[in-house]
N, C-alpha and C positions, 0 to 999 in steps of 0.2 A: 476481475479478481487478480491481483499481482503476482506474477511467476515467483517463488521466493527463491529459486535458484538464480533466477535473473538478478533480482535483490542481493543475494549473495555475492555474484560475480561483482556488481556495480560494488559493493561494498569493499570487497577485497582490492578491485583495482585501483579505488580511491586511496585507500590505507596504504598500498604501495605506494602510488604516488605522492604522497604525503611525505613516506620516508624519504625518497629519492631528494624531495624538493627540500630537503631538511626539517620538516615538520611547519615550516612557515604560517603558523596562523595566528592570532589575537589570544585565541582560546584553544588549545590542542588538548587530546586525550594524553593522559599521563603516561602511558606506555610509549607514546611516540617521543614526547619530551625525555624520556629516560634515555631514547637511542638517539639523542642529539651528542652527547659528551662522546660517543664512538663514531659518529659521523665526523665530529671535529677532528678526532684522534687520526681518522683515517684522512681527511682532507692535510692535517699538517703533514703525513707521511707521505704523502703523494706531493707536497710541497718542496719537502726536504729532497723528494728524489730528484724532481726537476733542477733543484738549485746546485746539487752536486754532481749529476750526471756530466760525465761518464766516469766519476769517481777517481780520476786519474791524482791520488795523493802522491803517488812514486813515478814521476814521470820520468822518461828518459831525457837524458841532457844532449840535445840533438846539434851534436856539433861532430864533422867527420873530415878527417883529412882526405886532400883531394892528391889524385895518382899524379897530376901534373905540378903540383905544389898548392899550399894555399888552406885553409880552414873554412869549411862550409858551415855555415849557421843557417840552420832552417827553421828554426824557430818551434817552442823555446828553445834557445839555447843561450851559453854564458859562459865568460870567463872572466876571473879577476884575479887581482893581486890580494893576499892575505894580508900582508903588510903595508903599511901606510906608503904613501909617496911623496913624502915629504921633500925629498930634492925637486920636484918640481915648483912646491909653494914659495919657495926662496927668489925665484928668477925676474927680473926685472922687463925681460924681454925673451922669446923664445919663436921657435918657429915647430909648426906642429906638421907631421908628413903622415899621409894616409893613402895607402894602395887598395883597393877594393872593387870588386863588382855588385853592384846590387842585384835583388832579384825580385825585390817587391815593392819600388819605390813610391808607390802610393799610399803604402802604409804607414803611420805613423810610428817610428822606433826611434829608438836609442842606438845610435854605431858605437860612440865612445863616450866614456863619461870620466870626469875624475870628482867622484862626490859621490851621495847617496840618493836624495831626490832633490826635488825643485828647490826647497828653502836650504838644503844643504849641498849645494855643489860649488864646484869651482869653475869648472868648464867642460861643456857639453858639446857634441856634432850629432847632430841628429837626422833623420828626413824626416819628410811631412809633403804628400802631395806632390811626389817629383821634385822635390827642391832640399837643398841643404840647407840646415840651420844651424849656426854656432851661436852658442850662447856663453857669457861669461857674467860670474857676479862679481859686484865688488861694492862693498861699502853697505851691503844690505840691500842693495839693486840688482837688478837683471838687465843684462843687456843683451840684445840678439841684432844677428845679421843673416838674410836668407839669400838664398841664389835660387830664384823660380826656374823651373822646368828643366833642371841640367841633370837630373837623373833618369835614365833609360834604363832599361831592365836589360841585365846581361852584357853592359857595357863598360869596359872596366875604365875607372879615373883615378889620377891622381890629384888627391884633394890637398891644398896646403896653408895653411892660416898660420900668416906671419904677424907677431903683435909686437910691439914698442910702446914707449912715451908717444911716439907720433901719432898712433893708431893702428888700426888691424886691416891688413889686405888679407882677402880669400881669392886663391888661386886654383884655376880646374884647368889639369893637363898643362901648366906651364904659362897661364895666359889670366892674367888678375882681372878678375870677375867682379870684385868691390872692395872698395876701401872706405873706411869710417873711419873718424877721428874720434867718436866718442867711445869707442871702445879700446882700452889699452888695459895691462893685465897690473892693477893696484894689489899688487901681493901682499901686501900686509894685512888686507884684510882674508885673504885664503886660508883656508882649514888646511895645516899640514897631515892631519891624520886621517884623510880620506883616500880610499881606495882606487885605482884604475879599473873600470869595468868596462868588457867589450860585448856586443850583441844584445844586450837589455839594459834596463836600468837596474840597481843593485837589488832592488825587490822582484825582478823577475818582470815587469812589466815592460811595456814597448819592446818586444823582442824584433830582431833585425832580420832579414833573411837577405842573406850573399854571402859571397868568397871573400875572405880578408888575407891580404897577401904581405902588408906590411904596416907596422905604426911605429915613428921614430918622432923624437923630441929633440931638436937640438937649444942648446944655450944661448943663442942669438937669433936678432931678425933677419931674415935673408930676403935680397929683393928677386924681382921678376927675372934677372939675369941668370942667378943659381938655380931657379925654381922650373927655369925651362926644362931640365934634365935631373929631375930628384934622385934617378938612381946613381948617377955621377956625383951629385951632390954627398950621398952618402958614403960613397968609395972614399972620396977627399977628408972626409971631418970626422971626428971622433962623437958620435951624438950621445947624447946623456941618457935617454931610454933608446932602445931596439929592439924590437920585436919582430922577427922575419919569421913567417909563416909558412915560407917557401922551404925553409931549411929544416923546420921542427917536425916532430912526431910523438906521439904516447899522451900523458895527462898533464902536460905544462907546457909552456912556451917561454923559455928562457930571455933575458935580458942581456943582449951582447953589448949595452952600451957602457959608459964609463960610470954610471950612477950606483948608486946601491939599491934601487930600487927592484922588487922582488920579481918573481916567474909570474906568467899568466897562468892560474889553476884552471883545469878543465875536470870540473867534478862529474861522475860516472853518471848520479842522477842528476836531474834539473835543480840545485840546491841554492838559490838564490842567497847574495851575500846577507840579506837579512831580510825579514817579512815585514810588509808595509799593513798596519791593522788599523781600520777606522780612519780612512785618509780623509781630510776635507776634499773640497771642489778644489781648492788652488793645486792640489797635487794630480790633476789631470790636465797632462800635457795637450794643448790643442784638443781639448776634449771635441768629440761629434756632440750633435744635437742632444741633449740629455732629456728633453721634454717626455718623448718617446718612454725612456725608462722610468721616469718620474712617474707617469700615469699608468704604468703596466704596475711598478711597486705598491701603489696605493690600492689598484681595482684587487689583486692576488690575496691582499689581507683584509677586503672588506666581508667576505665570506666569515672569517674567524671573530669578528666583532657581530656580525647576524647569529651567528651560531651560539656565542657566549651569551646573548641578550635571549634569544629564544629559548635557549637552556635553561636560563635563570629562574623564568617564571614570573608571574605577576604580582609576587609577593616579595620579591627584593627589590630594596630602594635603588632609585635612578643611580645615584651615585656609586653605588657599590656595584652595579652591572658596568658603568663605565669605566670605572677603576679597573676592575677584572679585566675586560676587553683588552683595555690600553698596557695593562702590565703584560699580560699572556703575549700579545702580539711583539711589544718591546722585548720579552726574553727568547721567543723563537727567533725575532729578526736579529738580536745581539748573538745567538749562538750559530746562527747561519752566518753570519759576515765572522764572526772570530774563525770559525772553519775554512770559510773562504778564502781567508789571507793564508792558506797553505796551497792551495790551487793556482799554479802560475798563469791561466788563462783566466783567473776569475777576479773580482776586483772588490777590496772589504772598504767600504766607505760609511761614513757616518751620516751620508745623504740617505743610504738605504734603509737604517736603522729608523730615520726620523720620519720617511714616507710610508713606511709598511707601517708603524706605529699609528701614524695617520690614518691609513686606513681602516685597522682596527676600530679607531674612534670613530669613523666614518660608517661603518658596518652597523654600529649601537645607533647612529644618527638615523640610519635609513630603517632598521628595523621598527624605530620608535615613530618615524613619519606615517606608515601606516602604506605605504609605496608596496611593500613585500605584502602586504594581506589584501591590497588591492587587485593584485595583479593575479595572486591565487583564486580571489574570487570570479575573477573573470573566464581562468579557465576552469575553473570548478562547476561553471554553468556549461559548458561542453556536454553534448549529450554522453560522450565516452566516459566522462567521468561521474555521472549520477543525474539528477533530475533538471529539468530547464530551469527550475528556479535556484540552482546552487546546491540543494540540499540533497545529502546522500537518501535514496530512498531505504525505508525500513524492510 
């Protein structure tokens, strides 16, 4: 004769395991199915917590004046002009001088930009895998020149970019490192209303780590003879734009050049010039491999589709179940991405919304395929869950 106590223990253990496993069976007791919306809600809350951790919506702007001069950007840190820099847009030739010390040369970062993002940027100086990257946009096209392996951690450098109708020369500590005839400032296609941004992109992405000492823009293209001594050159000319971080303090770096380009403002909190919402893949500058992110984005939303299909029961039409799972996945993902646009360390991309939504659809497909039921049946045959034939003992 069977022990009723043992049967009761087996039944209780089976019921508990069913609830933890989201009640995944083809035919489920009604009480377990009623619990599935609550389990779905708990899963969504856990997912939201993981997406927004550590909840740094109001992060300090990590810029710090150095005792010996210079401004350290320790990421995320940013400085930008509140007004446009139209005085630069009309130049037919110029020289950009930058004196800085990189601290994380291997990280993709935007050091200085005259623009907003990839499509809306006139000039960019960045760093990527220990290389200096110079980009100029003209006529709807993007031209790039790279200096491979020149950035070393905590090693000061003078970078000069001299542009004219003859081409572009890139100098490092007074030596010509690269010259290209395909890059020259076709300024008629430049947007004059963009800001100058230092330390990150205008939306706060790709933060740079290092110490900035000086940024200057001259209204003529200088050759190597002048650029061997950038400090001496700046003493003998009147720069159009000149930000000397060695002499500045407070919440702004004044432009001591002859143009009307405004000061670089240092906000107390990390407040980007603008927020980017639902970026396309083209907005990702030198993106690292994204296949891992795609797979993860799909997998974390598969349980949502499974739970919706399981909670719907056998009486709801397949089209409605699928539409409900896809719509719920889309709304949750869209909400997450809109809120993540406020976080300096997070990305708000349309790709995430698309892959998350597909994950919800895939969850419904997995449920209907019977894979979960088959797996559950195999587990239920284990002696600790019930009888050897997979049925609970009465």
